N, C-alpha and C positions, 0 to 999 in steps of 0.2 A: 503493499500499500504506499509505503514511503517513497519508493522509486517512482511510482506514478505521479505523486504529487509533485516530486522533484521535476519531472518532465514537464508537467503541465504549467509550473510557475515559469519556467524558461519560454515555453511556447507563448504563454499570455504576454511576457515581456517582450518578446520579438515582435508580437502585433504593435506595441507601443513604439518601438522604435521607428516605425516607418514615420511617425508624426514628428520625431525628435523634438518633443514638447520641452515644458520646463523641468527643472531638476526635481527630483524626488528623493530627497537627502535622509529620511529617515523612516522609522515605522509609522505607517499610515500618512505618510507625505507631510507637506508643510503645516505645521500646527497641530499635526496629530489627527486631522479631521478625516481623511480618507475621501477628500474633494479635490477636484480639479477644474480649472478654467478652460482647459484644452477643448477644441472643438474639432469635427471633421475626422474622428477617429473610428476604425472599423467596429462594429457592433456584432458581427457574425464571423466565424471562421470554422475551419475544419483542418483535417491534416495537411492540406495543401492551399486552401483559401486564405489569402491575406497573411501568409506566412513569410516574413523577409529571409529569416534564417534560423537554424536549429543547431544546437551544440550539445553534446554528451557532457556530463559533469563527472568529477572524480567519484562521486557517491551522492547519497540522498541528502536532502536538507528542506526544512519547512520554514526557515527564515525568509523574510521578504528581500528580493533584489532591490537595492537603491541606485539611482543614477546622478551622475554628476558631469556636467558637459558631454564629452563624447565617450563617456565610461559607464558600465555598468559593474558594480560591486556585490558580491554575495558569498555566502559561506555554505558548506556542506561537509558531510562526514563519510568515512569510509572504514572498512577492516573488522567491524563489529556492528551487530544489530541489523544486518541487511534482511534477514529473515527471522520470523517469530519462531519458527520450527527448529531452525539451527541458527541461533544468534552468534556463535563463535566465541572467540577469546577476547576479553575486554582488553587484554594486554595490546591488542592489535587496533584499538581505537585511534583514529586520526582525524583530526579537524582540517579543513582547507579553506583558505580565504583566497578570493579570485578577483581579478580585475579583467573584464572583457571589453573589447571593442564594441561600442553600441551599434555601429553600422553593419559589421561583419560576424560578430561573435566570436573573433578570434581572442584567445587568451593572451594578454598582455603581461600579467605576472600572476603567480600562484605560491602561495606560502603553506607548509604542511607542519602541523603541530601534533605530536603525541599527547594524548589527554593525561592529565594528572589524575591518578587513580588512588582509590577506588571511585568510580562514577556509579550513579544510580544503575541498578542491574536492569537489563532489558527482559522484563519477565512479566508484562501485564501492566495495566494502569496506562496512562496518557502517554508515557515515554515510548510506549509500543506504537503509538500513533505518530508522534512527531519527532522522535529521535533525539539527537544530539547536536544539532545545530539550528536552534529555534529562535535565538535572539537575533533581531534584525539590526544590523551596523548602522552607524551613523556617520555623515561626513560634512566637513566644515570648508571645503575648498582647499585646505591645505593638508589635512591628514584624514584617515579612516580610522575609526574605533570599533572594536569588535568585543563582544562579551560571549566567554565560553563557561559560564557557570563557574564551579570550583577550580577551573583552569585558570580563571582570571580574565582581566580586561587587557586587550592588546591595542597598541597604537601603531599605524603604519604610514609611511611616506606615500602620497598618492602616486607620484611618477613611478616609482620602482618596487614598492612594496618593502622596503627597508623597514625592519622593525625599530621603532623609536623608543618604546618603553613597554613594560609589562608589569601589571600589578595584580596582586592576590586580594580578593574582597571577601574571602570566607571559604570554608572547606566542607560545609554541610551539604547533603544531597537529599532527595527525596524520591520515592517511587514515581512520582509524576513528572520528573525531570526539570529543567530550568528553561524558562522562556522569556523572562523580562527584557524588554529592549533599552537600548541607551538614549539619554536625551541630552542635548548641548543646550547651556544657557550662558551667553558671553564667553567667558574664559573658563568656564567650567563644565565637566562632563559629569552628568548624574547618572548613578548607577543604583538601581533597586536590586539590592542583595538581600532580600527578605528571605530567600531560601537559603543562601549560602552563609549568612552571618546575623539574620533579623535586623538589619540595618539599612539604610538608605545613605549614599556617601556621594561627596561631592570632590571630584579629583580636578586638579589643574590640568588642562586639556594639553598644555605644551610639555609637561613635565610628568604626570601621573600622580604628583604629590597630592595627599589627601588635604582638602581644605575644611571640610566639616563632615559631621556624622549624626544622623538621626538614630538612635537605637530603639530597640523593642518594636520592630516593625515586623508583625508575623502574619502569615497567610496572605500577604498582598502580592498575588501573582499577576499584577498588572504593571503596565509601564505608566509612571506619574506624567503629568502634562502641566504646561505652563498656561495661566489663565492671565489674560491682558485686562487691566481695569480700565474702565471708561474714563477716569481722570488720570490716566497714565500709571506706570508701573506694572507689576505683575507679581503673581503668586504661583508656588509650586504645589500642586494638588495631587493627592493620593487617596485611594479608597482601600480601606482596611476592613477586614472581617471582626466581629464579635458577637457576645452574647448578652441580652437578646438582640441587640442592634449592633450592627457595625458602625464604623466611623469614617466621614470623610474629613480630611485635615488640609488645612491650608498652611504653608509654610513660607518663610522668607526664602528666595531662592539663592540669595547671596550668602547667608549665614546659616540656614537650616533650623532657625528659631521658628517654633510654632506661633502662628498668629491667630488660628481659629479652628473650631471642629463643629461639626454638625453629626446628627444621627445618619447612619448610612445604611448598607445592605444588611438585612437581617439574616446572617449566616455566620455560625462561629468557627468555621473551617478555614474558608478562603474565598477570596474575590478575584475574579479573573479578568472581565472586561475592563480596558482602560478608560479613564474619564475622557470626556471631551469637552471643549468650552466654546463659547459664542457670546460676544458682548458682555463679557464679565459674568456669565452664568455657566456653572458647572453641572454637567450632565452626567449620571452614573447609572449604570445597570449591573445586574448580577445577581449571584446567589441561587441556591436551589429551590427558593420559593419564587424566582423570578420577579425581582423587583426593579422599578425605575425611580428615579427621583431627580430633581433639579434643586440647586442651592446658589444663591447670589453670592459672588465672592467679595472680599472686602472688608468683612467683619473682624470683630475681634472677641476672643473668648468662645464661649459656647453659644452659637448662633442658631440653634436648632428652632427656636420659637421665633426668631426675627428674620432669618434669611433663606428657610427652606421654603421654596416656591409652590412645589407639588410633589406628589408621590403616588404612585399606582403599582399594582400587584401584576405588572406585564413587565416582560424584558426577556433575558437570556442568562444563562447560567455562565457559559464560557465564551460564546462569541462576542 
C-alpha cells in the first residue's frame, strides 16, 4: 500500500509541474491552508493523460513533496517495512532526501541516512500505513529542513544537498510512527517533537541551536500553525488532547511563552489534524468524537468563554 501511495504522489506532482506555478514550500502550502491561487491546472488525468514525466524513487514515502523555483524536494525510505508480511530487518532502514528537477524529474542530488535505532516496529497501527518518511520538509530559499523523528532534524544546502547541521530532538517512539511536519517563523525552525520528547522546540534555522522549548506537549500529533492577527503580529497555535476536553494553546512564536488557551478537542489520547487560520481565527478539528471548533486568537489567559466562536460535533479524527 505504501509503495502505491508513493507513486501516486509523484504522479500528481507531475501534473502540477506543467503549470510551474507558485512555490509550495511547506506542509499544506503557504499558510498551511492547502489552498492555491493558481488557475488553468488539469483536473483529470490517467496513466498517460496530462502526465509530464514519471520517476521511480528509492523507496516509499508519505511526506508531501514541496517545491521551490525549478526544484522539487521530498523524502522516502527503503530497506525495511516494504511489506507487512515480510518487513525485513530494521537494521536496514534508510531514509532518503531528494532534489528533483521540476521540469524533467531528473535527480539533482540525493542523501541517504541510516535510521537511528530502535525505531517504532512495523507491526500494525498507523506506521503500517504511512511508514518512516511522513514529515513534510520545509524550505526557505536558502536551506532545506527535514524531520526524521528520533533520528532528528537535518538541514541541507539547496544547491548540492550538503548537510549543514543535524540536531536530536528526542529519542522516544510510538507504534503509530512519527508524522509532524516542520514550520518556519523568521529565523526560527519550529519542531513539534511531542512524540519524541513531549516538547515543541524552536531552533535557529542557520545553526540548529535551540532557542526555546515548550515542555509537556503530549499527544499533539499535528503540525502547529501561525495565525496572523488583524492588528499585526502573530501567534503560534497547537491543538492538544486532554480529558474531558483538550486544549488549543496560543504561544508567542519568538519566545515560546504561553499567551492563551481555550478548550479544545474532547480526546484524551491524541489530536492529529493541524490547525488552520484565517483572519485571526483558528479552526481545529479532530478526536474520535469528530469535533470541530473555531476560536478567535489574540486573547490572554483562559479565553474559552470569551473567544470560542462556535463548536460542532462534526469533523474528522485524523485527516
